[in-house]
N, C-alpha and C positions, 0 to 999 in steps of 0.2 A: 727818077730812080728813088729818091728819098721819099717822094710822095707815095710811090708804090709800096715801099717797105712799111710806111706808116699804115697804109690801108691793110696790109697783110697782118701786121701786128694787132691792129684793132679787131680784125676778124678772128684771129686765134684766141684773143682774150674773151670775145663773146662766146666762142665755142666752149672754152673751158668753164665759163660761168654757167652756160646752159647744161653742160655735162654734170657739173657738181649739183646744180639745182635738181636735175633729173634724178641723180643718184639719191639725193636727200629725200625727195618726195616719194620716190619709189620705195626706199627703205622704210619710210614711215608708213607707207600704205600697206606693205607686206609684213613689217616688224620681224624681219628674218633674224633669228638668233643663231650665232655660230655654234654648230653641233659640238665641236671639241670643247668649247668653253661651257656649254650647257652641261656636258657630261662631267666636267671638272667641278662644277658647282654641286651637282648631284652627289659626287663622291664626298665633297666637303659636308654636305647635308647628312650623309650616312654616318660620318664620324662624330656627329654632334647629337646629343640627347636634347630633345625639344618636347618636354612633357606638357607644355601649355600651348603648343601649336603656334608659336611665334613665327615659324617658317612654313605655315600651312599653305601659303600661296606659291610655294616652290613646286609647281607641277605644270604639266603642259610643255609644249615645245618652245614657246617663246620666253626665254629666260629674261629678256629685257623688260618683261612686265611683272617680274617677281618683286616682292617687297625687298627693299634694300639693295637691289641690283640696278645699276644705271649704265646704259650702253651709249656708245658714240652714235650721234644722230645720222652720221654718214656711213660709217663702216660697220655698225652694229657690234663692234667689239665691246666687251665688258671693260669699262674704264673706272668704275667706282663700285665698291662693295662695302655696305654698312649693315651688319647683321642685326643690330637692334636699333630701334628709333632713338635718336640722339636726345637725351634729356638734358636739363641744366646740370651743371657740375655738382651743385649741392644735392640734387635729386639722385645723381649717380652714386654719390657716397652713401646716401641714406639707404638706397636700394641694396647696395652691396653689403652694408653692415647689418641691416635688419631683415632684408627679404631676399636671401640668396636663392630661394626656390624659384624666383622669377627669371633667373638667368638661364641662358643656354649653357649646357655643360658638355665638355668634351675636349679633345685635342685636335689641333690642326694637322693636316697631312700634306703631302707633296703635291696634291692636286692643284694647289694654288699656283704652281709654276706654269700651268697651262694657260693661265690668264696673263698672257704676255703683254697685253696692252693696259693692264691695271695700273693706274697711277694714284688711286685713292683707296686705302684699306683701313677700315674702322672696325676693330674687334673689341671696342670698349664695352665693358659690362659682361662679357662672356666669362664663365667660370671655368678656368683651366685646371682646377683641382690642384693648385700648387705645382703645376708643371713648369718647366723652363720655357723661355721664349724660343719658339722653333727656329732653328738655323735656316730653314727654308725661306724665311722672310728675307734674310740677308742676300738672297739670290734674285730678288725682285727689284732689279736695279732701275726700273722705270718709275718706281714709286716716288711721288712728291708729297704724299700725305700718309702718315702712319700713326694710328691711334690704338695703343694697347692699354689704355688707362682702366683701372679697376677690373682687370681681367684675371686677378688672383694668380699672376705669375710669380715665380719664386726662384731665387738663386742669382747667379751672376748674369749681368746684362752682356750678351755676346758681343765681342769686339768686331765681329763680322758686319754689324750694322753700319760700320764705317764704309762699307761698299755701296751704300745707298746715297751716292753723291748728289743725286738730284733732289733729295729730301728738302722740303721747305717747312714741314710741320712734323714734329716728333713728340708724341705725348705718351709718357710712361708713368703717369700719375698713379700711385698705389697707396698702400697703407702699411704701417707697422714695420717699415724698412725690410719688407720681404725681398725686394730687389736690391742687389749690391752692385755698385759701380766701382770696379777695381782698376781695370785698365782704362785710362782716361783718353789717351791720344787718339782713339778712333773718332772722337767727336770733332777733332780738328779737320777731318776730311770732308765734313758736311758743310762745305763753303756756301751753299745756297740756303742754309737753315735760317728761317725767320722766327719760328715758334718752337721753344723747347720747354717741356714740363717734365721734371723728374721728381716732383714732390712725393714724399713718402719713401724714397729710396735711400739706402745707406751709401753715401759717397765716402770712399776710404781716404783718398789723398786729396784733401780739400784744397791745399795751396796750389798744387799742380792743376786741379780741376778749374779753379778760377782763372788761372793764366791761359788755359786752353780756351775757355769760354770767351775770354777777351779777344781772341784771334778771329772770331766769327764775324765777318764784315757786315752781314745783312740782318743779324739777330735783332728782333724788335720785341719779343716776348720771352721772358725767362722766369720760370716758377720753380723754386727750390725749397718749398715749404716742408718742414719736418724731415730734413736730410741728414740729421745727426751732426750738425755743425757745432754742438756744444763744446766748450773749452777751446774753440778756435777763434782767434782774434783777426777780424777782417782788416784791422789797422796795419797788419803786416803785408797785406796784398797791395800790389802796385800794378797798374795797367801796363800792358806791353808797349803801347805807344799812344800818341795824342788822339788817334782816331778810334781807339778801342771803344766799343759799345756806344758809339755816337748815335746810332739809330734805335737804341733801346727805349721802348715806350712803356713796357710793363715789367715790373720787377717784384717778385714775392720771395722774401727770405723769412717768412713767419715760422713760428713753432720750432726754432732751432736752439733756444736757450743761449743765444749769443750774448757776450758780456762786454762790459766796458763802455766806451763812447762810440758814437756813430762815426766811422772813418770817412773823412771828407775826401781822401785820396781815391777811394773806391768809386765815388760818385762824380768826380770832377768832370768827366766827359759826357755824362748822361744828361745832356741839355734837352733832349727830346722826351724825357721821362714824363708820363702823365698819370701813372698809377704806381705807387710805392707802398708795399706792405711789409712792415718790420714788427708786426704784432707777435705777442707771446715769446718774447726773448727776455734778456736780463740787462738791457741797456740801462745804465744808471747815472747818466750825466744830465746836463741841461739839454733841452731841445735846441739845436743850433739855429742861428739866424741865417746861415748860408743856404737854407732851403729856399729862400726867396729868389735865388739865382735860377731856379727851375721854373721858368715862366710858363711852361706847358703843363706843370703838375696840376692835376685835377683831383686826384684821390690820394689821401695820405692816411695810412693806418699805423698808429704807434701804440695801440692799446695793449694792456697786460705786459708792461715792462716795469722799470723802476725809475723812470724819469722824474726829477724832482722840481723842475722849474723850466721857464722859457728864457732864453737869452734876450734881454730887452723887454720882457714881459709879454703876457698873453695878447694884450691889445695891439702892440707893435707887430707881433708875429702875424696876427690875423689881417692887420691893415696892409702889410707888405705882400701877403700872399693873395693877390688880387684875383687870380684865376682859379684858385682852389675852390672846389665844390663840396668836398666832404673831408672832414677831419675827425678821426677816431682816436681818443686818448683815454678811454675808460681803463680803470684798474691800474693806475700808476701811483706815484707818490708825490704828485704836484701839490705843493703846499703854499703857494704864494697868494697874495691879495689879488682877487680878481678885478677889483675896482681901480687898481693902480694903473695909471697911464703915463707914458713919457711923451711929452709934446702935447699938441692940441688934439683933443678928442672930438671936437665939434667940427662942423662943416661937412662937406660931401666926402663920403668914403666909398670908393669904387670897390665892390666886393661881389664875387659870384658865389659865396659860400651858401650852400643849401643844407648841409648836415654838420652840426657841431655837437660832438659827444665827449664830455669830460667827466663822466660818471665815476663814482668810487675812487675819488682822490681826496686831497685835503685842502681844497680851495677854501679860502677864508674871505671875510668881508661881505659887503652888501652886493646885491645884484647891480651891475653898473648900468648907467643910462646909455652908454655907448652901444649897447646891444641893439638899440633901435635903428642904428645905421645899417645893420645887416638885413636889409629888407627882403632878400631872397631866401632867408632861412626857412626851411620846411621842418627841420628836426632840431630841437634844442634839448639836450639831455645833460642835466647837471645833478643827477640822482646821486645821493649818498656822498655829500661833501660836508663842509662846516660853514656853509653860507648862513648869514644872519641878517637881521634887519627886515625891512618891508619889501614886498614885491612892488617894483615901480610900475606905475600906470603906463609908462612909455613902452612896456612890453606889449601892450595892445596895439602898437603900430606895426608889428610884424605880421602884415596881412597875409603872407604866404604860409604862415606857420600851420603845420598839420600835427606835429608831435611835440608836446611840452612835458618835460619830466623834471620837477623840482622836489621830488620826494626825498625823505630821510636827510633833512638839513636842520638848521636852527632858525628858520624863518618865522617871523611873527607879524602881527598886525592884522589887517582886514583885507580880504579879497572882495571886490564889488563887481557889478556888471560893467563898470568902466574898463576894467582890465581886459574884458573880452569883446568890447564894442566893435573892434575892427579885426576880428579873427574868424571870418566866415568859413575858412577851410579847415579849422581845427577838428581833428578826429580822435586824438588820444591825449588825455589830460591826467597827469599824475602830480598831485600836490600833497601826498600822504606823509604822515609821520614827521611833522615839524614841531617846533617848540610850542608856540602859542598862536596858531594861525586860525582865523575864523573866516566865515563866509557870510556875507550879508547881501541879499538881493530883494527887490520888491516882489511881493507875491504875484504880481502880474507880469513879471519879467519873462520874456521869451528870448532865449539866446539866439544869436545869429548863426550858430553852428549846429551840426548834428554829430554828436560824439558817438564813437564806437566803443571806446573804453573810458570809464570814469573811475579814477582811483583817488578817493578823498578820505582815506583812513585818518583818524585822529584829528580831523578838521572839526571845528566847532561851528554848528549851524544855529542860527537865531530862531528858527522855527521848529515845530514838531517834526516835520518832514518837508524837505525842499520841493516845492510844487513844480519848479522848472524842470525837474528830473522827468516828469511825465511827458514833456515835450520832446524828449530825446528818443524818438521812435526807432532810430537805427542802432541804439546802444545794445551791445551784446554782453558786456561785462561791466557791472557797477559794484564798487566796493565802498561802503560808507561805514565800515567798522569803527567802533570807538569814536563816533562822531557826535556824541551828546544828543542823539535823537531820543525822543520820549513820546509817550502816548501810544495809542493803538495803531496797528497797521492801517494805512489809508485804503479805502475801498477800491480806488482806481488801480491799485497795484495788481488786482486779480485780472484786470483786462489789459495789462501792459504786454509788450512783446519782448521783454528782457529774457535772456536765456540764463544769465548768471548774476545773482544778486547776493551780496554779502552785507548783512545788517547786524553782524555779531558785535558783542561787547557794547551794547547800548542800554537804554532803559525803556525798551518797548514793553508795553503792558497789555493787559486784556487777553481774552481767549483767542485761540487760533480760528480763522474763518472757515466756513464751509466752501472750499474751493470748487470751482466748476471744472468741467472736462476740457475747456479751452485754455487752461493754464499752460503757459509756454515755458515755465522755468525748467531748466535742466539742472542747475545748481542753485539751491536756496539755503543760505546759512543764517539762522536766527539764534544761534547759540549764545550763551552768556547774556541773556536778557532777563526780563521779569514777567514772562508770559505765564499766565495762570490758567486754571480750569482744566477740565479733562480733555483728552484727545477727541477730535470730532469723529463722528461716524461717517467718514468720507464714503460717498456712494458713487462718485464719478469715476471715470476711467483715468485716473491720474497716473502720470509717469514722471518720476524724478530720477536723475542720475545721482544726485546727492541732496538729501534733505537732512539738515543738521539742526536739531532742536535741543541739544544737550545743554546742561547747566541753566535750566529754567526752573519754574515752580509748577510744572505740570503734575496734576494729582489724579487719583482714581485708578481704576483698573484699565488694562489695555482693552480697546474695543474689539469686538468680534467682527473685524473687517471681512467682508465677503465679496466685495466688488473686485473688478479687474485692476487692482492697484499694483503698480510696478515701481519698486524702489531698488536701484542699484546699490545705494548705500543709505540706510536710515539710522540716524544716531539719536537715541532718546536717553542717553546716559546722564547720570547726575541730575535726576529729577526726583519726584516723590510718587512714582508709580507703585501701586500696591496690588496685592492679590496674586492668584496663580496665573500661569500662562493660558490664554484662551485658545480654543481649537480653531485655528485659522483655516480657511478653505484653500483648496488647491489653486484657485484663481489668483491668490495673493503671491506675488513674486518678489523675493529679495535676493540680492547678491551678498550683501553684508548687512547684518543687523546688530546694533550695539544697544543693549539694555542694561549695561553695567551701572553699578552704584545707584540702585533704586531699592525698593523694599518688596521685591517679588518673592513670593513664598511658595512652599510646597515642593513636592518631588518633581523630577523631570517627567512631563507628560509623554505618553506612548506615541501620540500622533506625530511627534518630532521625527520619528524614524522614517516617515514618508514625506517629510517636508523638504522642499527643494531650496537649498540655500548653500552658499559657499562659505561664509564666515558668520559665526554666531558668538557674541560676547555676552555672557550672563554673570560675569564676575561681580563681586562686591554686592551680593544680594543675600537672600535667606533661603537658598535652595537646600533642602535636607534629604536625607536618605542615601542609600548606596547608588552606585552607577548601575542601572538596569542592564540585563543581558541584551535587550534589544538595541542598546547603544552601539553594538557591533554593526548594525545596519545603517548607521548614520553616514550620510554622503557628504558631510561638511568637509571643506578644505581645512578650515581651522575652527577650533572650539576652545573657548576660554571660560572655565568654570571656577576660576581661582577665587579665593576669599569668600567661600560659602561654608556650609556645614555638612558637606558630603562625607559620609561615614563608610565603614566597611572596608574590605580588602580591595586592592586594585584588581579589576576583573580580568579573568583569564580568557581573553578573546582577541580577535584581530580587528582592532579599531582602525578605520580607514582614513582618519584625519592625517593631514600632513603636519598640522600644528595643533598640539594638545597641551593645554595648561590646566592642571588640577592642583596647583600649588596653594598653600595656605588653607588647607581643609583638615579633616579629621580622618583621612585614609590611614588604615592600619594594616598590620600583617606584613608578610614578606612579598616581594615582587615575584610574579609567576616565573617558573623555571623556563618556560618557552615564550617569554615576552618578546623574543626575537621575531615572532610571527607577525608582529606589527611592522611589516617591512615598509609600509607607506609613510610611517611617522618619521619626519625629519627633525622636528622640534618637540621635545618632551620636557615639561616642567612638572616635577613632583616634589619640589622642595617645600619645606615647612609643613610636613605632615607627621604621622606617627609610624612611618614605615620602618620595619626592622628586618633582621635576617641578613643574608649575604647578597652580594651583587651577582646575579646569574650570568653565566658566561655567554648565554644567548643574547644578552644586551649588546655585546660587541658585534653581533651579526646584523644589527639594524643599520640602515644607511642614515645615521643621525648626523645632523648639522649642529644642533645645540642640545645639550643634555644637562639638566640641573636637578640634582638629588640632595641638595644641601639641607642642613637642619632636620635630619631624621635620626634614626638610631641604627643605621647600617653598620655591620661589623664584618670582620674577616678581611681578606686581602683584596686588592684590586685585580680584576682579571688581566691576564697577560696576552690578550688578543683583541686588538682594536682595528677598526677599518679606517682608511685614510680620509674619509669625508668629514670627520668631526672637526668643527671649528671652535666651538665653545664647550668646555667641560668644567662643571662645577660639582665637586663632591665634598665641599667643606662642611665642617661641624657635624661629623658623624663619629663613629668609633672604629674607623678602618685602621688596620694595622699592617705590618709587613713593610716591604720595600716598594719603591715606585717601579712598576714593571717596565722593562726595556721596550715593550711594544708601543708605549706611548710615543717613542721616537718615530714611529711610522706615520704619525698624524702630521703630515707635512703642511696641512692647512690650519693647524691649531693656532688660534689667536689669543685665547685666554684659557688659563689653567688655574683653577682654584682647588687646592688640596688642603687648605689650612684648617686647623681645628680638629685634627684627627690624632692617631697614635702611630703614624708612619715613622719608620726608622731607617737606619742604614745611610749610606752615602748616596749622593745624587748620581744617577746613572748618566754616563756620557752619551747614551743614546738620545738624550734630550737635545743634544746639539743639532739634531736634524730639524727640530721645530723652529726654524729660522723666522717664522712669521709671528712669533709670540709678541704680544703687546702687554699682557698682564701675566705675571708668574707669581702666584701667592702660595707659598709653602710654609707659612707661619704656623705657630702653635702646634708643632709636632715634636718628634724625637730624633730628627736627622742629626747625623754626626759627620766627622771628618772635616776636611778643609773646604772652603768655598772654592769651587772649580775656577781654574784660570781660563777655561775655554769659553766662558760666557761672552767674552769680547768678540769672538769670531762668529758666534751663532745668533746672538740676540741683539742685532743692531736696530731692530724695531721696538725694543722693549721700552715701555713707558713706566711700568710699575713693577718693582721687585721687592717682595716681602719675604724675609727669612727669619723674622723675629721669633723669640721663644723656642729655640732649638738648642742643640748642643754642638754647634760648629766651633771648631778650634782653629788655631793658627792666626795668621795676620790677614788683614783686608787686602786682597790681591789688587795691585795697581791696574790690572787689566780691566777692572770694572769702570775705570775712567773712560774707556773707549765707548761705553754705552751712553753716548752723548744725548740721547733722546729721553733718558730717565727723568721722570718728574717726581717719583716717590721711590726712595731707597730706604728700606727699613730692615736693619740687622740687629735690632735691640735684643737684649736678654739672651746672649749667647756666651761663648767663652773665648771671644776674640782677643788677641793680644797684639802688641806692637804699636806702631804709630799710625795716625790717620794719614793716608796718602795725600800729598799736596795736590796731586792732579785732579782730585775731586772738584776743585774749583773750576775745572774746564767743562763741567756739565752744561752744555749750551742751552738745554731746555729748562734749566733752573735759573737762567738769566732773564731778567724782565725784557719783554718785547713790546712793541707798539701795538696796543690792543684797539687803537682807534680804527684800524683798517681790518674789517672782518674777513678779508680775503687772505690775510696772512702775507708771508713773504713769498714772492714769486720764485725765489731761488730754492725754496724748500718743497713746496707742494703745488699742484695745479690749482688755478684760481677757481673758486666756486662760481657757478653760474649765477648771474644777477637775479634771475627769476627765482631760483631756489632760496636765495637770501631773502627776497621779499616774503616768501612763505615761511621763513624761519627754519629753513632746513638745517639739520645737523646730522652727524654720524649716528645712525641708529644702533651701532654696536654698543654704545654707552647707555642705552635705555634701561637695561636690566643689571648693569654692572654695579657692584658695591664692594667697598674696601673699608675695613676698620683701621683707623689710625689714631694715635694719641697726639692730640694737639690741644694747646691751652690747658694742659694738665688733666685732661679727661679723654675717655674713649669717644670717638666720633665716627659714625658710619656715613661714609660719603657714597652717594648713589647718583646714577644717571649723569646728566650733563655737568653737574657740579664737580664730579670726580675728575673731569678733564682740566679743571682749574686749580686743583690742589698741587702744591709743590712742597715736599717734606723730606727731610733727612734725619733719620733717627738711628743713632749708634749707641744708645744708652745701655746701661747695665751690662757692660763687658769689662775687660781688663786692659783697655787701651791706655797707653802712656804717652809721654812726650807732650809737646805743646799743640795748641790749636793752630792748624795751618792758616796763615794770613790769606791764602788763596780762597778759603771758604767765604771770605767777605766779598768776593767778586760775584757771588750768586745772588744777584739783586732781585730775582724773581721768587726767591724762596719764602714760603709762608711759615714753616716750622723748622726749628733746629734744636735737636735734643741730643746732648752729649753727656747727660748726667750719669752718676754712678759709674765712673771710670777712675783712672789714676792719672788724669791729665794734670799737667803743671804749666808754669809760665803764666804769661799775661793773656788777657782777652785781646785779640787783634784790634789794633787802633782803627782799622778801616771798617769796623762793625757797622758804622753809620751808613755805609753804602748799601746795606741790605734793606732797601727801602720798603720791601713788601713784607718784611718779617712781622708776624703776628704772635708767635710763640717762641720764646728762647729759654731753654732750660740747661744750665751748666752746673747744677747743684751736685754736691757730694763728689768733688774732685779735690785736687791740691793746687788749684789756681791761686795766683797771688798778684801783687801789684794793685794799682788803682783801677777802678771801673772807668772805662773810657767815656768821655763826655759824648761821644758819637751815639751812644745808646739813647740819649735824650732826644735825638732827632728822628727816631723811628716812630713815625706818626701812626702806624698801624698796630704797634705793639700792644697786645691785650693781656699777655701772660708772660711773666718774667720770674725765674727762680735762679738765684745766685747763692743760695744758702750752702752751708757746710763747705766752705773754702777758706782761703787765707787772704782775702782781699783786705786792703788797707786804704786809708784816706777817707775822703768825703764821698758820700753818695751823690751822683750828678743830679742837677736840677734842670727843670725846664720842659716845656711841651708835654708830650704824651706820658713821660715817666712820672710826672707829678700825679697822674691819676692812679698809678699803681702804688697805693698807700698801705699795703699789708706789710707789717714789719717782718713777717716770716720769710719774705722774699730774700732778706739779707741775713737770716739767722745763722748763728755759729760762724761768724766772721769776727773774731774778738777785736781785731784792730780796725774795724770799719766803724765810721761815725757819721752822724748826720741827724737832722731834726726828726726823721722818721723813727730812728732808734733811740731818741731822747738822750743822745750822747753827743756832747759838744766836741768839736774837733779843735782842740787846743794846739796852737803852734803850727797848724797846717795852713799854708799860704794860699793854696788853691786846690780845687778838686783834682787837678792833674798832677800835683806835686805832693811828696811826702818827705819827712825829715830823715835823711839818710843816717846821721849820727844816732838819732833816736832808735832806728831799726837795728843798728849795730849793737847798741846797749841792750836792747830787748833780746837779740839773739845770744849775747854773752850771758845774760841772766838765765836764758833757757838752758844753755850748756851747763851752768852751775847746778841748776835744779835737777837736771837729768843725772849728773854725776852723784849728787847726794842721794837721789832715789835708788840708784843701782847699788850704792854702798850699803844702804839700810837693808835692801832685799838680800844681798849676799850674807850679811851678818845674821839676819834672822834665819836664813836657810841653814847656815852652819850650826847655829845654836840648837835649832829644832832637831836636826839630823843626829848630832852627837849626843844630845840630851836623851834620845830614845835608844839608839843603838849602843851608846856607851854603857847604859845601865844593863842591857842584855849581855854585854861583854863581861861584866864583873859579877853579875848575879846569875849563877848557874840554874837555880830552881825557877827563876823568872823566865830564863831563856827556854827551859824545857817546857814549861806551861804554855808559852806563846806558840812554839812550833807544834805542839800537840793540838792545840786549838785550831791552828791553820790547817793541819792535816785532816782533822775531823770535818771541817767545813768543806774542804775540797772533795773528800770522799762522798759526803752527802749530796753535794751538788751534782757530781757525776752520776750517781744512782738515779736521782730525779730525772735528769736529762735522758738517760737510757730508757727509763720506763715510759716517759712521754713519747719518745720517738717510736717505740714499739707499738703503742696504742694508735698513733697516727697511721702507721703502716697497715695495721689490721683494719682500721676504719676505711682506708682507701681501697683495700682489696675487697671488702664487703660491698662497697658502692659500685665497684667495677663489675662485680658479679651480678 
């Protein structure tokens, strides 16, 4: 019986296998698609806009063959739907941010509910137009995979997603916190969840969220990058039990501005962790040693924080992390000696490390020999530290090395071929910008590697041009700027395959070669050399993306190029090119052409009207004559004709440039009334000309971004209608009058406002408080009156420069100004301000010295600059044209461009301030200039004045200050200007250091009780520069009181004698009294007649002129 049952069971099993196999092969042979599911997909297709045909395959009856649709091989049910091909995560974000037109656009409908067997739904990359996550998705309870990343969803994440209890993967990765996670508990129902990505979402209740996350038993991947965790301390989080997150392998908490130390309690159970990303936060402790407990950890990213050291040192940390493959620590504040080791650094070190990045820190010391033990290293990046000494030859033992960056350090010595003898895999080499580093190799040396990037700026080569470079046939980017290269360009360069070559700032001589058509350069930078001779008559079909020949000695006229030459950017500025502009043929193509700072003469040629070019810079030449009428036909995007000799009025025509600079010319007359027809112009510079008249109201109709009309002769009032696009407005040094129009408050994007040097009056309108983005507000040299507004503190939190000097402001300095913590220049000199100096001015955080050794600044204040932009010397272009006039070191100084960002100045001079100098001002260690002169200040100079270590100019003259001069002034090593004259200082002038170089006696003039060698006045009886004889001062003060009493007695006696001597005689001599009053009456009558006649004449004259 048992045998029979066994046979029956075997037979049934074979029949089932046969049936399934038949069904499978039959379904594959016919590819039958379920009609209901096909119709559901077509309905979904109709609700989505597909302008690029990404779903063009969705036609025909067999939906199983459509792109992105996967069916079950047996049942033909749709089980997987992926609307777009799945790119890498970084590609997704780039596409979403930069190319939204590539996405499918539309909203999902309920047709998805008919896909009842669907377990994998990927809608990533679809553009939902800021719609909400459809609730229909929460009804698809069979889903195991749901990807809504970068789908442009907006609003609350629906709690109904908790119904998807079979979910194993949930990806809601977005951006800009468009999605908000408020109700947290629904996540706890997803007990099967293994992968959770909520990066870019705003998580409201962080503490509860982390507790809920810790209850998910199967979670292995958790990504919470950029979820708004700032001001949240993870140290307060405790896992629910000892098994919480034990299976977690991937954790990303980057870009949350988390503060404090890394909490060990959060990570105590994560023994399976192999990827940890804590980058772009504000962790500011030592990097803990307990990381070595994570024996599975492979990737650790801690870059862009404020870590300052390693517990136990860098070597011990790396030695203990045996399985770590990549360590990213760039842009921190690690300042320890890299060569220090604890214990034995020799012997066998087991390490899997492949990537070590500690760039942009403060590492000190020499490169250690122990690096040779990390033989698996492929990337070693120590860019921008404070490393010094020689590069050890042992670095050549890292045979797996592909990327080596030692740039921007203080390394010195000689690099030879020995350093590279065992680096056959090296692809990227950066050794640029070090102290005194040179490169010596035999002329016959052939490197064992083929580099792709060679960055050797500021390296000193022993030959004219390193010949080994020609062997690097795979090189795409080579930078040898400032490398002491000399002599002519080598001939073999014309046959090289390099695409980008930078040879700027060398001593390359000789003429430019006649390049052939097979030249492969895309970017060639030969600027700042000594290239001579005329430009060649290139006849080949040359194509350059960038050709920079600026700052050389190229002479002669411009060639009449007629070949098919294509230059995206050609820079010939700052040479000695002469003559007029030649008539170039239409075959010559430029995108941007810079001919500035040459000696090009003549008027603008008419053929320019038909010339195809985007940007044209002819500034700083000798172009003459007016702007021709045909310039209205110019198709340039930007045109710079500044610093020439262009004359005549501004043309009344619609110039189509978006950027037009005609500043520093001889343009005269008034602006056209209908200047607003130049609707395409967004940047207009007409400053430093001879323009007069009023500001036309149509100027406000232009969609301007930047307007500069400074240093002209404009008069009248400022129009009271401005459009909100204006960001930079400069009307300084004209003759404008009236009040500031309230419509300026509508310029919500306004960043700089210069109205200084006019005749404006009235009080400051409160409408300005809408301009909350102001960085520079310059209202100096006007006639403004009233009190300084107290609403500044609420509106101008971005303000760096505030100039109110030379006006008629009254009242006291409002303490609300102390809330403008970003101020670097505060100038309220030459007003009528009274009262005391607010003590809270010492809280100006931007006037306190900061660590300038780190170019990335404080991570707590601003986002960190990209390392690549720092290599190219990137800076905020906003400051390129800014200028402010400040009194420093006793004279007017005009600060412009990047220098303006560095000036820190406080000027309250020429007011009626009283009281003492607040000691809190001495906290402003970053201040360069302090001027409190010509006030009524009293008391002593704060004894902490020596803490103002950046002070270059100090003026306290013409006050009532007393006491001794603090010895701390002598330690101000940067002090170049000092004025303490016209006060009541006593005792000895301090000696030592910088103050000894300030040997002008007028510095201390009119301080009668001050003594010292400089005044040639001995200090008798004074024990030290810090002490004065108190009894002597009391005697002096007593003597002063006696002198004053005697003086007043004499004055009163003289007045009484004179008064009664005259009026007493008139009292007793009647005829004298009669004669005196008759004479007085005669003079009064005659004066009255003269005044009446003169007034009548003036009235008649005014009437005749008006007629």
